[in-house]
ZAGU-868749 format. One line per field, with one value per residue: residue number from 1; x negated, y, z of N, C-alpha, C in turn. Coordinates in pm, whole numbers, plus 50000, padded with zeros to 5 digits. Layout:
pos NUM	...;
n.c1 X	...;
n.c2 Y	...;
n.c3 Z	...;
ca.c1 X	...;
ca.c2 Y	...;
ca.c3 Z	...;
c.c1 X	...;
c.c2 Y	...;
c.c3 Z	...;
***
This chain:
pos 1	2	3	4	5	6	7	8	9	10	11	12	13	14	15	16	17	18	19	20	21	22	23	24	25	26	27	28	29	30	31	32	33	34	35	36	37	38	39	40	41	42	43	44	45	46	47	48	49	50	51	52	53	54	55	56	57	58	59	60	61	62	63	64	65	66	67	68	69	70	71	72	73	74	75	76	77	78	79	80	81	82	83	84	85	86	87	88	89	90	91	92	93	94	95	96	97	98	99	100	101	102	103	104	105	106	107	108	109	110	111	112	113	114	115	116	117	118	119	120	121	122	123	124	125	126	127	128	129	130	131	132	133	134	135	136	137	138	139	140	141	142	143	144	145	146	147	148	149	150	151	152	153	154	155	156	157	158	159	160	161	162	163	164	165	166	167	168	169	170	171	172	173	174	175	176	177	178	179	180	181	182	183	184	185	186	187	188	189	190	191	192	193	194	195	196	197	198	199	200	201	202	203	204	205	206	207	208	209	210	211	212	213	214	215	216	217	218	219	220	221	222	223	224	225	226	227	228	229	230	231	232	233	234	235	236	237	238	239	240	241	242	243	244	245	246	247	248	249	250	251	252	253	254	255	256	257	258	259	260	261	262	263	264	265	266	267	268	269	270	271	272	273	274	275	276	277	278	279	280	281	282	283	284	285	286	287	288	289	290	291	292	293	294	295	296	297	298	299	300	301	302	303	304	305	306	307	308	309	310	311	312	313	314	315	316	317	318	319	320	321	322	323	324	325	326	327	328	329	330	331	332	333	334	335	336	337	338	339	340	341	342	343	344	345	346	347	348	349	350	351	352	353	354	355	356	357	358	359	360	361	362	363	364	365	366	367	368	369	370	371	372	373	374	375	376	377	378	379	380	381	382	383	384	385	386	387	388	389	390	391	392	393	394	395	396	397	398	399	400	401	402	403	404	405	406	407	408	409	410	411	412	413	414	415	416	417	418	419	420	421	422	423	424	425	426	427	428	429	430	431	432	433	434	435	436	437	438	439;
n.c1 13276	12964	12624	12340	12009	11687	11367	11038	10759	10599	10626	10788	11077	11403	11652	12012	12037	11749	11407	11345	11185	10868	10737	10480	10311	10052	09820	09621	09473	09609	09438	09181	09072	08872	08877	09194	09239	09087	09203	09434	09380	09301	09591	09743	09618	09706	09955	10108	10412	10459	10339	10347	10269	10195	10275	10179	10166	10136	09907	09795	09884	09705	09518	09656	09687	09445	09407	09582	09450	09239	09270	09392	09200	09057	09190	09431	09755	09992	10273	10296	10428	10546	10580	10782	10804	11005	10916	11052	10899	10682	10744	10875	10629	10453	10608	10536	10325	10321	10483	10734	10937	11014	11223	11351	11699	11780	11583	11486	11535	11623	11835	12128	12261	12050	11883	12032	12031	11723	11696	11820	11641	11433	11466	11491	11209	11178	11340	11187	10960	10970	11023	11091	11341	11396	11657	11613	11746	11737	11778	11818	11723	11891	12031	12151	12379	12540	12530	12698	12915	12975	12839	12532	12527	12606	12806	12763	12500	12542	12745	12570	12380	12575	12639	12396	12351	12597	12523	12284	12450	12575	12399	12356	12148	12023	11775	11779	11702	11794	11793	11867	11788	11692	11574	11722	11832	12120	12257	12114	12223	12475	12511	12385	12575	12829	12767	12712	12970	13079	12995	13079	13299	13330	13244	12978	12659	12406	12033	11928	11728	11538	11505	11377	11297	11008	10958	10786	10533	10377	10514	10780	10869	10843	11057	11281	11294	11329	11574	11742	11714	11767	12051	12175	12070	12153	12409	12413	12312	12032	11765	11492	11239	11070	10893	10816	10568	10387	10111	09812	09856	09864	09925	10222	10297	10282	10501	10698	10729	10787	11077	11176	11137	11295	11527	11552	11554	11394	11263	11304	11491	11350	11513	11685	11909	12241	12430	12715	12907	13147	13057	12795	12454	12312	11990	11814	11471	11193	10925	10680	10501	10449	10466	10636	10850	10980	11000	11225	11403	11485	11608	11832	11973	12010	12204	12457	12448	12427	12686	12853	12950	12858	12677	12469	12151	11961	11659	11487	11269	11028	10722	10490	10449	10421	10584	10826	10750	10853	10879	10820	11010	11223	11106	11139	11396	11504	11358	11505	11788	11751	11604	11873	12019	12180	12116	11876	11557	11348	11155	11251	11089	11020	10857	10632	10521	10251	10114	09962	10000	09959	09792	09647	09458	09682	09767	09619	09723	09975	09945	09835	10046	10254	10125	10137	10408	10510	10649	10920	11252	11471	11427	11416	11154	10958	10683	10515	10380	10348	10433	10587	10825	10838	10964	11217	11344	11269	11530	11686	11558	11470	11238	10988	10652	10465	10186	10007	09746	09396	09347	09535	09879	10217	10477	10810	11127	11411	11518	11418	11081	10851	10606	10310	10047	09872	09604	09484	09328	09474	09750	09875	09913	10036	10289	10435	10421	10581	10819	10904	10899	11169	11370;
n.c2 91616	91677	91674	91812	91604	91739	91593	91655	91598	91312	91269	91493	91601	91828	91892	91828	91772	91763	91845	92209	92331	92499	92746	92918	93196	93160	93476	93481	93513	93330	93228	93207	92971	92862	93041	93019	92764	92722	92855	92763	92512	92663	92724	92529	92413	92566	92538	92501	92382	92385	92505	92842	92945	93158	93144	93319	93295	93071	93031	93000	92745	92521	92641	92595	92311	92253	92363	92164	91926	91932	91990	91782	91592	91632	91548	91720	91739	91896	92005	92157	92455	92581	92949	93140	93339	93557	93349	93092	92881	92865	92757	92511	92361	92370	92195	91937	91895	92022	91997	92127	92394	92709	92911	93194	93287	93540	93609	93456	93369	93606	93582	93468	93259	93087	93075	92899	92681	92623	92602	92338	92155	92233	92076	91813	91782	91806	91572	91383	91394	91345	91619	91897	92149	92493	92721	93049	93327	93698	94022	94281	94168	94075	93898	94073	93961	93891	94134	94316	94194	94174	94348	94485	94301	94128	93951	93910	93785	93572	93424	93431	93240	93034	92954	92883	92649	92473	92454	92248	92043	91991	91869	91637	91658	91690	91754	91980	92320	92637	92979	93313	93649	93922	94248	94405	94347	94297	94289	94035	93836	93849	93725	93526	93376	93381	93241	93020	92948	92920	92720	92505	92497	92380	92128	92033	92091	92241	92247	92575	92793	93014	93375	93710	93882	94127	94265	94392	94490	94395	94472	94556	94414	94127	94161	94201	93975	93788	93901	93851	93581	93457	93523	93365	93108	93049	92995	92741	92779	92749	92539	92577	92777	93106	93353	93670	93854	94151	94098	93934	93536	93369	93520	93489	93256	93158	93303	93210	92930	92955	93024	92782	92657	92719	92718	92470	92334	92304	92514	92779	93090	93360	93498	93630	93746	93923	94193	94338	94626	94786	94810	94823	94645	94554	94376	94151	94014	93781	93749	93565	93691	93999	93967	93734	93873	94041	93839	93704	93904	94004	93776	93711	93892	94049	93940	93980	94247	94295	94193	94427	94314	94428	94735	94874	94774	94752	94742	94561	94412	94185	94098	93869	93879	94158	94431	94531	94818	95149	95296	95148	94953	95142	95187	94904	94848	95082	94972	94721	94802	94945	94759	94624	94763	94970	95202	95443	95546	95622	95645	95367	95116	94900	94644	94453	94083	94008	93849	93610	93823	94052	94347	94512	94651	94556	94588	94785	95004	95025	95099	95361	95501	95456	95635	95877	95919	95893	96038	96127	96027	95829	95820	95578	95378	95207	94990	94837	94550	94471	94535	94335	94230	94408	94724	94614	94484	94646	94772	94903	95148	95499	95594	95440	95279	95176	94880	94935	94797	94805	95065	95183	95340	95327	95583	95553	95707	95645	95409	95468	95544	95848	95918	95770	95588	95711	95776	95560	95698	95956	95879	95808	96109	96240	96104	96161	96472	96467	96370	96594	96780	96712	96745;
n.c3 82671	82515	82631	82485	82497	82452	82258	82306	82139	82279	82547	82681	82781	82754	82905	83016	83371	83402	83519	83491	83230	83178	82993	82757	82571	82357	82307	82154	81792	81546	81346	81453	81550	81736	81969	81996	82086	82317	82483	82537	82660	82919	82953	82982	83149	83380	83432	83252	83030	82765	82460	82283	81967	81728	81363	81106	80842	80544	80504	80757	80846	80816	81010	81226	81228	81281	81509	81659	81642	81732	82042	82087	82076	82283	82458	82562	82596	82568	82405	82134	81991	81720	81594	81397	81138	80899	80667	80547	80403	80562	80763	80652	80576	80797	81020	81034	81166	81431	81745	81799	81640	81603	81485	81344	81289	81169	81024	80874	80566	80356	80197	80278	80162	80026	80270	80405	80269	80255	80510	80552	80416	80565	80791	80713	80689	80961	81080	80962	81090	81360	81474	81693	81714	81762	81778	81741	81852	81859	81996	81769	81560	81417	81118	80827	80718	80942	81114	80986	81022	81279	81419	81603	81876	82195	82101	81829	81852	81968	81750	81534	81658	81687	81430	81312	81497	81396	81125	81190	81318	81134	80976	81116	81317	81610	81798	81922	82043	82189	82172	82310	82332	82444	82525	82661	83002	83055	82803	82724	82907	82872	82602	82607	82810	82635	82396	82567	82635	82393	82261	82473	82408	82167	82233	82230	82367	82359	82501	82668	82621	82774	82878	82914	82685	82578	82819	82919	83196	83500	83801	83755	83480	83589	83745	83569	83415	83598	83728	83480	83417	83653	83658	83481	83524	83785	83725	83585	83343	83086	83048	82966	83039	82955	83081	82954	82949	82963	82968	83020	82930	83089	83329	83328	83389	83679	83764	83604	83684	83954	83891	83774	84015	84186	84112	84056	84301	84458	84624	84834	84851	85059	85189	85515	85622	85522	85480	85352	85250	85111	84879	84899	84984	85252	85295	85483	85465	85526	85388	85246	85102	84931	84652	84652	84782	84612	84355	84485	84594	84335	84230	84403	84383	84128	83963	84094	84083	83787	83708	83831	84086	84292	84423	84505	84650	84970	85153	85440	85687	85683	85531	85530	85812	85864	85926	85618	85421	85435	85188	85021	84985	84893	84681	84548	84564	84367	84143	84117	84067	83834	83630	83643	83474	83600	83756	83659	83744	83629	83296	83100	82999	82684	82608	82421	82457	82326	82059	81832	81600	81695	81626	81755	82096	82279	82596	82661	82562	82589	82879	82846	82701	82933	83106	82991	82938	83177	83355	83230	83256	83240	82961	82690	82580	82354	82344	82097	81952	81659	81345	81225	81393	81523	81513	81493	81710	81911	81960	82144	82211	82261	82154	81947	81954	81742	81650	81382	81297	81188	81401	81383	81441	81420	81454	81604	81580	81760	81533	81298	81120	81185	81218	81060	81053	81250	81432	81665	81909	81928	81963	82150	82279	82085	82087	82352	82222	82034	82121	82366	82186	82097	82306;
ca.c1 13154	12839	12524	12208	11872	11605	11277	10938	10662	10614	10648	10833	11198	11468	11796	12113	11966	11588	11330	11372	11074	10801	10638	10445	10244	09907	09820	09505	09468	09554	09274	09065	09071	08806	08959	09314	09196	09013	09307	09585	09339	09376	09728	09788	09538	09765	10106	10245	10454	10488	10298	10384	10150	10243	10206	10268	10193	10080	09747	09778	09943	09561	09465	09754	09672	09311	09425	09615	09390	09081	09324	09464	09056	08985	09277	09520	09854	10061	10337	10268	10531	10491	10662	10790	10901	10988	10883	11093	10800	10594	10843	10862	10501	10417	10702	10460	10169	10363	10565	10831	10900	11100	11268	11486	11783	11786	11486	11480	11511	11678	11977	12183	12282	11929	11847	12071	11954	11585	11723	11871	11533	11352	11549	11469	11105	11157	11376	11072	10838	11045	10976	11223	11335	11431	11702	11579	11792	11645	11864	11790	11657	11971	12062	12240	12492	12598	12554	12783	13046	13011	12724	12375	12600	12586	12879	12683	12380	12605	12788	12467	12309	12625	12653	12304	12404	12688	12471	12225	12501	12635	12299	12333	12017	12056	11706	11763	11699	11851	11778	11891	11699	11682	11463	11798	11898	12255	12247	12060	12296	12600	12489	12415	12700	12913	12720	12756	13139	13112	12881	13168	13453	13307	13220	12852	12617	12266	12019	11933	11574	11611	11422	11396	11186	10949	10988	10670	10417	10388	10669	10899	10847	10854	11172	11368	11273	11366	11714	11779	11715	11828	12197	12170	11999	12250	12540	12373	12249	11924	11683	11352	11217	10949	10851	10761	10498	10250	09971	09778	09945	09836	10028	10361	10323	10358	10651	10813	10715	10884	11185	11206	11125	11399	11657	11559	11621	11256	11235	11425	11459	11268	11664	11740	12045	12275	12543	12773	13002	13159	12961	12632	12445	12169	11928	11641	11415	11117	10867	10533	10379	10486	10512	10766	10950	10991	11100	11313	11514	11567	11694	11931	12089	12005	12331	12570	12444	12442	12824	12922	12977	12812	12651	12326	12072	11864	11578	11423	11244	10887	10613	10355	10460	10428	10745	10822	10720	10995	10855	10801	11198	11289	11076	11213	11571	11507	11330	11579	11889	11693	11625	12006	12072	12284	12050	11746	11483	11190	11167	11266	10972	11039	10683	10621	10354	10176	10076	09868	10053	09926	09666	09573	09481	09825	09786	09549	09814	10108	09890	09795	10157	10341	10034	10184	10529	10588	10805	11060	11326	11573	11421	11378	11033	10924	10545	10522	10255	10296	10544	10662	10953	10873	11074	11378	11369	11310	11676	11745	11437	11474	11124	10894	10502	10394	10065	09982	09634	09296	09342	09624	09974	10377	10578	10940	11242	11533	11480	11313	10956	10851	10436	10272	09908	09843	09484	09521	09312	09550	09897	09970	09971	10128	10438	10441	10454	10719	10924	10909	10977	11305	11398;
ca.c2 91717	91594	91758	91758	91619	91738	91566	91764	91489	91212	91297	91593	91613	91972	91902	91848	91687	91771	91953	92359	92314	92644	92761	93038	93205	93242	93596	93491	93553	93198	93193	93203	92850	92825	93092	92945	92624	92775	92954	92659	92453	92707	92742	92381	92366	92670	92477	92552	92242	92409	92661	92853	93010	93217	93092	93457	93263	92952	93016	92970	92622	92466	92671	92530	92156	92215	92351	92040	91802	92000	91965	91593	91525	91651	91527	91819	91666	91977	92008	92310	92559	92679	93066	93164	93463	93543	93303	92939	92833	92840	92673	92377	92310	92363	92104	91796	91911	92016	91903	92204	92513	92810	92990	93311	93306	93670	93617	93261	93398	93748	93561	93371	93093	93053	93042	92777	92573	92600	92537	92205	92089	92207	91986	91685	91740	91816	91468	91299	91400	91388	91770	91944	92291	92614	92816	93177	93464	93835	94137	94354	94156	93985	93924	94194	93897	93889	94261	94370	94134	94211	94483	94432	94297	94025	93828	93901	93703	93438	93377	93366	93111	92925	92927	92810	92517	92408	92387	92157	91964	91920	91748	91538	91698	91733	91768	92134	92413	92732	93089	93454	93719	94066	94316	94433	94231	94314	94191	93920	93790	93860	93716	93354	93340	93367	93108	92890	92945	92857	92550	92421	92478	92320	92013	91986	92172	92274	92297	92720	92839	93156	93475	93839	93956	94255	94304	94504	94409	94451	94441	94577	94305	94019	94184	94192	93839	93710	93910	93812	93415	93409	93552	93222	92974	93016	92924	92649	92819	92744	92438	92586	92939	93156	93465	93733	93971	94263	94080	93769	93459	93291	93554	93438	93085	93180	93369	93075	92807	93009	93007	92650	92568	92762	92656	92307	92291	92241	92626	92865	93210	93414	93594	93578	93730	94063	94262	94392	94722	94906	94752	94849	94562	94559	94276	94131	93951	93765	93699	93532	93789	94130	93916	93657	93892	94112	93749	93684	94009	93993	93649	93716	94044	94067	93890	94073	94416	94312	94192	94501	94267	94507	94847	94915	94696	94808	94589	94534	94279	94180	94086	93819	93909	94293	94545	94609	94990	95186	95343	94965	94894	95197	95130	94763	94891	95138	94895	94634	94871	94993	94637	94595	94860	95032	95314	95502	95658	95660	95603	95245	95022	94763	94622	94254	94035	94028	93710	93622	93886	94169	94429	94612	94636	94633	94634	94933	95118	94984	95148	95512	95561	95480	95738	95972	95967	95837	96151	96131	95950	95773	95782	95423	95379	95068	94978	94724	94474	94456	94564	94227	94217	94564	94765	94529	94420	94757	94820	94996	95257	95586	95630	95334	95309	95030	94900	94867	94737	94907	95164	95321	95355	95418	95595	95577	95784	95516	95332	95534	95620	95970	95921	95688	95566	95802	95706	95473	95768	96032	95822	95852	96269	96232	96029	96277	96617	96476	96350	96684	96885	96699	96800;
ca.c3 82661	82470	82662	82425	82534	82309	82290	82256	82172	82336	82687	82728	82746	82771	82883	83122	83486	83382	83553	83409	83158	83219	82861	82729	82440	82285	82261	82043	81653	81517	81275	81561	81598	81870	82115	82062	82158	82485	82579	82501	82759	83031	83000	83019	83337	83458	83450	83062	82954	82634	82443	82152	81870	81615	81227	81013	80685	80507	80528	80916	80881	80862	81144	81356	81241	81343	81672	81725	81643	81848	82156	82128	82074	82423	82604	82615	82513	82594	82308	82086	81913	81576	81581	81246	81146	80774	80613	80526	80339	80613	80855	80620	80569	80958	81067	81043	81294	81578	81818	81778	81571	81632	81363	81374	81167	81116	80905	80817	80410	80331	80126	80381	80123	80009	80381	80485	80168	80270	80633	80557	80347	80703	80932	80685	80747	81103	81131	80937	81158	81486	81537	81752	81666	81817	81699	81812	81794	81897	81976	81701	81401	81320	80964	80778	80693	81101	81182	80908	81044	81433	81505	81677	81995	82232	82024	81702	81863	81993	81652	81442	81674	81691	81294	81289	81531	81337	81061	81238	81374	80986	80909	81206	81381	81723	81844	81880	82142	82119	82268	82246	82356	82453	82658	82774	83073	83036	82641	82713	82978	82786	82481	82660	82850	82526	82337	82647	82631	82252	82257	82557	82339	82010	82300	82212	82466	82357	82585	82637	82648	82839	82893	82900	82553	82571	82925	82986	83261	83623	83913	83642	83386	83665	83804	83467	83391	83689	83705	83354	83413	83737	83612	83407	83600	83906	83674	83528	83179	83095	83076	82988	83073	82940	83168	82883	83005	82850	83014	82972	82930	83207	83460	83288	83435	83828	83773	83524	83763	84044	83862	83780	84125	84280	84029	84029	84401	84538	84652	84904	84913	85218	85241	85588	85622	85466	85533	85250	85274	84989	84776	84934	85058	85361	85314	85527	85436	85580	85261	85312	85041	84841	84542	84670	84808	84452	84290	84589	84587	84213	84162	84520	84382	84020	83832	84148	84000	83667	83736	83929	84247	84425	84359	84568	84776	85043	85207	85541	85751	85677	85450	85603	85925	85885	85892	85482	85437	85387	85039	84919	85022	84815	84532	84532	84532	84240	84025	84071	84029	83703	83578	83612	83426	83681	83785	83601	83840	83558	83172	83093	82874	82617	82546	82397	82521	82241	82023	81723	81532	81754	81552	81834	82227	82362	82700	82709	82463	82690	83002	82799	82679	83037	83166	82932	82951	83353	83406	83125	83364	83143	82821	82628	82521	82341	82271	82036	81883	81532	81249	81199	81436	81638	81485	81477	81849	81977	81934	82268	82227	82170	82044	81932	81946	81681	81607	81247	81240	81167	81455	81354	81474	81384	81594	81560	81661	81712	81400	81187	81143	81191	81199	81023	81039	81356	81491	81849	81984	81926	81911	82303	82319	81944	82080	82369	82201	81955	82291	82388	82084	82051	82388;
c.c1 13023	12725	12394	12053	11763	11449	11169	10806	10711	10662	10728	11004	11309	11599	11875	12034	11816	11547	11354	11237	10973	10706	10565	10355	10111	09938	09687	09567	09461	09483	09165	09069	08979	08851	09085	09348	09160	09147	09414	09492	09357	09524	09789	09756	09637	09929	10195	10279	10471	10417	10300	10268	10201	10191	10264	10270	10144	09976	09726	09803	09803	09515	09550	09726	09567	09316	09455	09533	09260	09172	09380	09299	08962	09065	09409	09639	09979	10112	10296	10408	10505	10628	10668	10873	10904	10946	10948	10983	10728	10626	10847	10727	10425	10428	10599	10356	10210	10468	10720	10810	11039	11125	11379	11583	11809	11707	11396	11433	11610	11818	12004	12216	12169	11841	11887	12050	11832	11623	11744	11718	11428	11394	11522	11332	11084	11214	11246	10976	10854	10968	11106	11205	11399	11493	11685	11624	11767	11731	11793	11681	11788	11995	12168	12391	12580	12606	12664	12896	13066	12894	12611	12441	12583	12685	12826	12553	12448	12664	12691	12405	12408	12644	12520	12314	12472	12619	12341	12304	12581	12541	12247	12218	12041	11922	11670	11773	11745	11833	11839	11886	11689	11600	11593	11855	12059	12301	12215	12176	12426	12608	12491	12541	12847	12879	12752	12927	13163	13074	13017	13268	13435	13301	13081	12752	12472	12161	11952	11780	11627	11487	11450	11277	11135	10996	10882	10627	10476	10498	10771	10926	10859	11020	11275	11369	11380	11561	11782	11808	11805	12003	12255	12168	12086	12406	12510	12338	12137	11833	11499	11316	11080	10967	10753	10693	10385	10140	09899	09849	09961	09908	10136	10420	10350	10502	10764	10805	10811	11049	11259	11235	11273	11513	11690	11593	11495	11204	11365	11375	11407	11414	11696	11885	12098	12434	12582	12915	13004	13097	12805	12597	12291	12100	11814	11575	11242	11008	10688	10429	10468	10559	10650	10871	11020	11076	11189	11441	11567	11664	11814	12007	12116	12173	12447	12573	12491	12621	12898	12984	12971	12708	12523	12304	11975	11760	11506	11397	11110	10827	10505	10387	10472	10554	10703	10819	10840	10977	10833	10945	11236	11254	11147	11354	11585	11497	11430	11721	11876	11696	11769	12110	12186	12222	11937	11670	11351	11218	11177	11151	11023	10894	10686	10490	10257	10163	09945	09919	09995	09769	09581	09542	09617	09838	09735	09647	09937	10058	09909	09944	10255	10260	10089	10314	10649	10719	10960	11159	11419	11579	11361	11220	11008	10776	10518	10406	10196	10449	10606	10776	10973	10976	11218	11435	11348	11452	11711	11664	11487	11399	11042	10763	10451	10286	10074	09866	09541	09297	09418	09787	10085	10457	10702	11043	11360	11477	11409	11154	10942	10723	10408	10085	09819	09716	09501	09487	09378	09677	09969	10037	10052	10289	10495	10509	10611	10858	10978	10971	11091	11380	11469;
c.c2 91657	91723	91715	91736	91644	91678	91641	91649	91367	91212	91367	91584	91749	91892	91897	91708	91660	91862	92091	92338	92454	92623	92916	93045	93241	93412	93637	93494	93366	93135	93184	93053	92829	92903	93079	92813	92636	92852	92893	92552	92531	92732	92634	92347	92470	92626	92464	92409	92221	92526	92687	92911	93019	93165	93192	93425	93126	92912	92985	92823	92522	92510	92564	92382	92127	92227	92236	91945	91803	91981	91829	91559	91550	91613	91605	91757	91771	92027	92157	92340	92615	92798	93137	93259	93526	93495	93121	92844	92762	92754	92522	92290	92285	92228	91974	91765	91968	91944	91955	92315	92596	92895	93088	93333	93407	93693	93530	93345	93541	93697	93496	93254	93034	92992	92926	92658	92516	92557	92388	92139	92102	92107	91853	91696	91746	91644	91338	91273	91403	91526	91813	92104	92386	92721	92954	93302	93566	93945	94223	94291	94030	94006	94034	94110	93900	94029	94337	94311	94160	94314	94369	94422	94168	93901	93836	93833	93589	93378	93342	93229	93012	92857	92816	92659	92424	92364	92252	92048	91862	91812	91653	91527	91775	91750	91920	92195	92533	92866	93210	93551	93855	94140	94421	94338	94186	94208	94071	93809	93749	93741	93550	93302	93329	93236	92970	92883	92872	92729	92447	92408	92390	92174	91979	92096	92143	92296	92452	92728	92977	93240	93660	93891	94088	94333	94359	94388	94448	94401	94479	94501	94156	94049	94158	94068	93802	93728	93859	93648	93382	93415	93400	93096	92930	92997	92775	92651	92804	92561	92415	92752	92961	93284	93601	93879	94057	94230	93933	93692	93405	93357	93502	93297	93085	93186	93237	92983	92840	92975	92854	92569	92588	92742	92518	92275	92265	92380	92724	92993	93265	93517	93534	93593	93881	94075	94307	94536	94829	94894	94802	94731	94595	94424	94264	93974	93869	93655	93677	93630	93890	94057	93845	93761	93971	93982	93687	93767	94024	93900	93679	93830	94071	94045	93990	94206	94397	94310	94274	94427	94362	94628	94904	94784	94780	94666	94638	94397	94275	94111	94017	93864	94013	94358	94578	94754	95019	95240	95217	94948	94992	95180	94980	94804	94970	95070	94780	94681	94938	94868	94579	94662	94936	95184	95356	95594	95684	95594	95409	95216	94928	94732	94435	94226	94057	93883	93749	93714	94061	94254	94532	94598	94663	94670	94775	95020	95124	95070	95283	95535	95577	95627	95887	96063	95893	95915	96154	96011	95961	95732	95626	95432	95217	95061	94834	94645	94506	94541	94450	94214	94327	94656	94740	94549	94525	94866	94899	95110	95397	95621	95482	95380	95183	95014	94843	94803	94848	95034	95249	95225	95390	95468	95649	95678	95698	95441	95380	95585	95770	95996	95791	95696	95666	95708	95636	95611	95851	96000	95882	96003	96271	96207	96158	96397	96576	96463	96499	96815	96834	96722	96927;
c.c3 82615	82527	82588	82531	82435	82373	82200	82260	82206	82434	82722	82687	82811	82774	83031	83265	83478	83461	83475	83338	83148	83049	82864	82561	82416	82236	82142	81898	81581	81448	81366	81627	81752	82006	82138	82129	82323	82542	82607	82647	82890	83049	83006	83145	83447	83481	83340	83012	82812	82602	82282	82083	81754	81489	81149	80881	80646	80540	80675	80926	80909	80954	81267	81326	81301	81503	81737	81743	81759	81999	82213	82161	82235	82548	82615	82510	82496	82426	82257	81985	81842	81599	81457	81260	80995	80650	80674	80486	80463	80747	80779	80600	80709	81028	81132	81141	81405	81601	81822	81704	81589	81521	81432	81280	81087	81003	80852	80631	80444	80287	80214	80307	80127	80136	80458	80387	80209	80462	80634	80515	80481	80785	80854	80731	80861	81148	81087	81003	81321	81579	81592	81671	81755	81734	81793	81794	81894	81880	81874	81601	81364	81212	80937	80778	80822	81124	81118	80983	81201	81531	81550	81852	82024	82125	81877	81727	81904	81844	81591	81506	81667	81537	81227	81358	81476	81214	81103	81273	81208	80904	81014	81272	81465	81845	81839	82005	82080	82224	82218	82327	82342	82548	82726	82855	83066	82904	82657	82746	82925	82703	82509	82696	82725	82444	82409	82623	82476	82236	82356	82471	82210	82099	82260	82269	82403	82443	82550	82684	82658	82868	82844	82799	82578	82676	82998	83093	83425	83698	83802	83539	83467	83701	83704	83442	83467	83701	83610	83383	83521	83721	83561	83455	83708	83840	83552	83345	83192	83131	83063	82917	83012	82972	83042	82961	82967	82969	82945	82996	83071	83325	83436	83402	83613	83811	83717	83604	83894	84022	83843	83870	84203	84207	83999	84198	84478	84660	84680	84868	85048	85270	85388	85649	85529	85493	85382	85278	85215	84902	84760	85058	85138	85351	85379	85510	85552	85475	85320	85198	84967	84728	84548	84716	84720	84370	84387	84583	84406	84188	84265	84447	84198	83946	83942	84076	83874	83633	83768	84031	84358	84343	84431	84682	84807	85120	85334	85593	85715	85582	85535	85760	85974	85847	85699	85501	85384	85265	84956	84944	84941	84677	84489	84475	84369	84136	83992	84004	83866	83586	83544	83512	83467	83747	83715	83676	83769	83406	83221	82943	82824	82541	82525	82425	82432	82186	81902	81603	81569	81692	81656	82013	82302	82494	82757	82616	82561	82818	82974	82744	82830	83129	83111	82941	83078	83335	83313	83171	83277	83012	82830	82568	82495	82297	82229	81953	81738	81466	81200	81243	81535	81625	81521	81632	81927	82008	82017	82244	82159	82099	82043	81933	81900	81627	81486	81215	81226	81218	81441	81410	81442	81490	81530	81650	81655	81615	81299	81230	81130	81169	81135	81019	81121	81387	81666	81929	81999	81939	82053	82311	82206	82005	82176	82340	82115	82054	82321	82299	82037	82173	82400;
***
């Protein structure tokens, strides 16, 4: 079995036996070089070991080059990852200026044969410049070539990733990380497990970048990420992690660092004891803080709930020496069951974290949509930053709310737009009215 170690820049490596690498993504506009440089400095200081920046098109290649030069000039050497969507030409052009390029096979090029040809050219540029590659597949943005064969499924995701890994191996290019992401924790975990089995059967295992995409924010976003990531990290799958939150990216890093430390063996759960009876777990914790209890409990029980090894979990014990309040214990149990896709007690929200493609105030919009729709138990509602990959990646949503830019929003029912160019000020109420009229 060959287990690959990937070199990112001069000093960072991802692979077997190495610490789990923590990364995040800028949400500034890439053409705002000054703001992006400033955010990168903050993220590096907060513990980011890699920083991803969107590169929407060829005109932004020069911006990335300038961002990189400015950071290196002030001594910030954190590797930069260019995030590419819908432009193989941009991937080829930007590769010399960053330490890593993330491409999505589903939208590298519309024609599969042409995509394969241009991918070969792209790998040649990466080889010459020592640039690493992430083959990043997202649920809902699989190419028609794959969905026609396997549907929009975990198996389809794994097959898509494996096909592109085979292309890399055919080119003798192994400086590759792979990811399979979904906002649905179960889909994400299943896809990564299938891919791991495929790589092991092939005899070559590439490092896996893990994370639950479009997880939303607050407690729910943290719980989803911990459940999905822990189910993989606890089985030795995952060499680098990005915690996706609809918040400023600095807030992603403490959760990612927690996961890195816990599954790197330097941090233990605050779980004291547990009793299981007929699938119901009663768990006792002595947690140092509210957030630590949330993270510990999600990691301790998420995988067992996903795999249906248990059915429920309840909590008792203490937080910072004080008894866990009964209402919080119930809330935490409900949140973990919902994130594990076992029982829904409120709407399920899909919300991207925002990036340089985001065309409106995503955090504000997400809060407004949640305020309008919080009573719609079991409804799946997506709030997405842009039309680039928003409509595709909200594959699980009953309804979608997607920023267009210029103060306008599109509203989707399933994958179909039902209202376009809705003013942001009116859009949350329009969404609620459409949902209520459909019930």
